[in-house]
Each structure stands twice: as C-alpha cells, then as structure tokens.
N, C-alpha and C positions, 0 to 999 in steps of 0.2 A: 733651679733645684740642682744641686750638685750629686752626681752618681758613684764619676768616677773619681779616683783618688787624684788624676791625674787628666789633661785636657784630652779627650777622644773625637775633637772636632778642630776644624780652622776653620776661621772668617777671613773675608776679604772685602774691601771697599770695591765695586767694579759701576761707574757713571752715577755714582750718588748713591747706590743701593749698597743694602751690606749680603754676600752672598756666606751663607754659611755653609758650609760640606761636610755631609758627615755618613756615617756607614762605612767609611774605608776601614774602621779597626776592625769589623768582623769580615772580609771581605766574601768567602767563602759560603755565606750562610744565601747571598741574592740568588748566585745563579742555580742552586737548589731547588732555591723555591719557586721560582721562573721553569725549571726543568718539569718538576714536580706536576706545577699547574698545567705545561703545558699537553702531556702525556695523560694527565687523568681529568682533563678537562670536558670530555665527552660524557663522566658520569652525573656529574651535578655543574652543568652547563653553564646557567645563569651564574652561577654561586661563583664559579672557576673563574668565569671572565671577568668579572669585577675583580677578584684577586689578583688576575693578572694585570687589570690595568693598574692597582695598586703598587704592584711591585714595578710594572715598568715607570712609575711615577717615583720609585725608590731610588731606581737607574740615574733618573731625571735630576733627584733631588743631590745625588750624592756625586754629580757634575764630574765623574771620572769614567777618561775616556776609553781605560782597560773594560770595564762594568759595561757603557755601552757598547764595543767592537763585542764582550762577552757574550752579551743579550743576542747579539744579531748573529753570530755562530753558534749557538744554541737554537735558533729558530733555523738557520741554513742545516743543522744536522738532522734535527728533529724530521723536516722536510723531506731531506734526502733519504734518510732509512723508513722511513714511514712509506715513502713513494717504493724505495727498493724493496720492502717487504711484500707489497701489493701488486708490484711487478709493472706499475705503469710511469712510465716516466714523463707524461705526460702533466702529471698530478702534479710532479715533483714542480716543473717549471710553471705549474698554473697557480699553487700555492706561494713558491716564493715570489713568482710577480706579485698574488695579494699580500704580502704580507710588505713588500714595497711600497704599496699602493697604501695601504696602511699608516704604516709608520712615515712616510713623506705627509699625510694628512697630519699623524697628531701631532708632527713637526709645526707644520703652519697652524695649529689650533694653540699648542703649547708656545708659541710665538707671539700669539695676540693677546694670549692670557698673561703671560708672564716675558715681555719682551726683552726685558733688561738680562734675567736668568739667561733665558736662550742665546742671547746673543755671547754672554759670559762663555757659555759651553760650547757653542760652536767656537769661539778665541782660541780653547785649550785646543782644539784641533788645527787652526790656524800653527802654534805655536809649533807645530811639528817641524812646519817648511821657515823657519826663522833659524838662519845663523848660528843664534845666539843658544839654542837649543842643546848642544853639546855640552855645554857646562850647569844645565838647567839639571837639579838634583829630581825631576818626576820626568825624563827622558830616558827612556830605554837603552842608550848607546853609554849614559853618565851612570848604568848599572851595572854594564856589562866592564866598564874601565874600574867600580868600584870593587867589582866580585875579582877581576885581575888583580889587583892591589893587593886585596886580601889572600889572595892563592898565593900572590909571590913573595908574600912575607911567612908562610909557613914554612917550617924547618923541612930542608930539602929531602930527609929519610921520612916524613912523617906524610907529602905530599899522596904518596901511591893509599895506604891505609888510614890516612886522617888523625887529627890530634886527639881523638876520644873525647871522652864526659868532663874535659877540664874548663876550668872557672877562672872568673876573671881575675881572682887571685891568684893563681895558678901562671896564666899566661894573659896579659895585657892587651891580645891582640884579641879578646874574645870579646871585649866592648865592641870596638868599630866592627866586628862579624857578626853581630847580633843587630848592628844598625843596617847591614847591608843585605843581610839576610830579611829583612821587613820587606826589603823591595825587589830580592830575587832568592827564591828559596835554596837553588843550588847553590848559592855561597855557602851556605851555612852544612848544606849536604857532604860537598866535598869538606869543608874545616872540619865537620866531626868524623867523619868514614872517609876521606878521601876520595880518589878516581876510582876506586874499587866501588864503593858505596854508590860511587855517583851513576856507574855504568849498570851495578845490580836495579837501581829506583828506575830506570831507565827501561830496561828489560821488562820491570816489574809493572810499568806501566802499560807498555806495549801488547803485552800479555794480557792484561785486565781488560783493556779494549777491546782484542780479537776476542777473550773469551764473552764479555756482556753482546759482543756485535752477534756471535753465532747463538748465544742462548736467547738474546731477543728474536732471531731469524727462525730457530726452528722450535720455539716454545707457542702457547698462546695462552690468553687469558690474563690473567694478573702477573704471572711469575714473567710473561713476555713485556708486560708494559714496565714491569720493576726495574728489567735486564734495560730495556730502552733509559729509563729513565737513571739510571748508573752509568750506563753508554755516555749518554750527554754530559753526563755532572762531571765525569772522569775528565773527558776530553776537555770541559771547562778549566778544571784544574789544571791540565797541562798548561793550558793559555796563562792562566791566573799565576803559577807559580814564576813566570817572568817577573811579575808587578807584585808578587808579594810573598809573604811567609807559608803562606798556605799552611801545609805538616810542621814546619819547624818552629813555632810560635814556642818560646824556653817557657811558656805555664800551662800548656798541653799538648804534649807531644803524641801521646796515646792515642787521643780521641782526635787527630787530626789523621789518622789511618781509619777511619770509620766507613768508609765507604769501601775500603777494599774486604772489610771483615763481613757486611753485606753481602756484597757480591758476593765471596764465598761460601756463605752460606745460604744463597739462593741459588748457587750449582749445586752444591750439596742436598740441598730440600729436591730439587729437581732431579738430582740422582736415586734418592730414595723412594720419590713418586714413581718412576720408570722401573724401580726394582720389583716394586711393589706389585704395580701394573703386571709384569711379568708371572711373579707367585699367583696371581691372582687366575692366570690365562691357565698357566699349568694346572692348578687344582681344579679348573672347570672340565680339563681335557680329560 
C-alpha cells in the first residue's frame, strides 16, 4: 500500500534476504520517543518498558548507525544527569554497567532470532574501517566534503550573511544544497544564513543545553522531568544534525524548532510559579 508520493525507504539484498530500511525519513521522532520513555518510565513502569523495547526494535529495524549511536548516548546522558542530581557517582557507574549488559544480551537475542539482519547491521559498522568509506554517500567524511563543495560555490559576499530564501529557479545551487542538507543540517544553515547564522545556532544550542540542565537540577517533579527530557533530546538533535536535516526540512522549518519553544515555555512557567509563591509568602506575612 503506497502512502507517500515518493519512496521513503531503501531495500537491499544481504545473504539472500531482503533488508528493508525504514524510519530514516523522520529521524527526529525516534530519539524523542526514547528520551520521553526513559524519563517517565517510573510512572507506568510496565507499559513504558514495553514501549521502550518497541522503540529499541525500531532502531534495529532502521539499520541506521547514527540512530543506534544516538540511542546509546541518550541512555548514557540520562544515567549521568540523574546520577549527578542525586549526587551518587556509583549509581551512574552501576546503571551504565547494567545498560551495557542488557544491550549485549539484547544483541545476542536478536542475533539468534534475526541472524541475517543482525549481521547486516553489524556489517554497516565494519564499513567504517574500510578504505572506500571516504567515497561512500553514507559516511560522515563524505558529508563534510559535500558541505565544503556547496559552501565554496556560494557567492563570496554572501558567505557571511547567507544566500537568504532563494529558490531553485533563482539559484541552481539550491537543489544540491537541499540534497546535502538532508545528510547534514549545517550545510543549509550556512547556505541560508551564512556563518553568522551558523554561529547563532551554535550559541542557541549551547544556551539551551545549559538552561535545560540548570532547570533540571534546580527543579522537582514534572518540571524537572520535562527539563531532563528536553535536555537529552536537544543533545540528541545536536548529534543528529551531522547526519540529517533535523530542523532544515524544506517542508517544515517552523516545527523543527518546537523543542526550543517548549523549553522556553517551561522556563517561563517555572518563573511564574516562583513569583506566585513569593506573592503568597508576602501576603501571609
């Protein structure tokens, strides 16, 4: 049954089995699901653990190296930040050890149930050590090379402030820029807004990470949980930005920044709550 106008998956034959890779066309949803489930899993433990297993299987089905790395980093930062807030370094080490053991056991289980699929996924990591990887379209080095080509072909006087909202009809370079941005968001950022825009977004991500961290450490309850979720998710999107278009999708620029908006709303809610508490104390005095 065809849902999309164009193919949104790729299919390969490996050891006689057809491997269909999916989920890669909306990469930002998968780390969000995992971050949300991890942070709120204690509220409905059984349901959330089941959902966590489903999402981890989705990472496996995607056969995407960056998704697996992103997932591991989400687990790592979740363990690190929760341990730091509780002031227990031994808890961080213990949980990391437990996650490593569970991950290894899960890999063994998958290799028994889906031996060909598991070999294919592991094979995608072994490709990174091959000399031909520099010319492969799915390598990080290739993405930097393509980004460099796009930037070098921009008008010299536009590299600082960017080319702006030009279309493919106005500038033929827009088409290869979009293709390259699909693999690295910073290509489109520099093309549209120049190196000034690039610096702005770097500072925006750094500020958001710091803000979310302090909000998590200094809050309790649901505000603290949401701050931790956004903190982990924003970190995951920084990683994802080097392998995907993240917020620079040409069909949804505005919604790509939703996590910044939600974090701002959360900070504003915390401030209003503190001001209300101060007013109540003054009135009681």
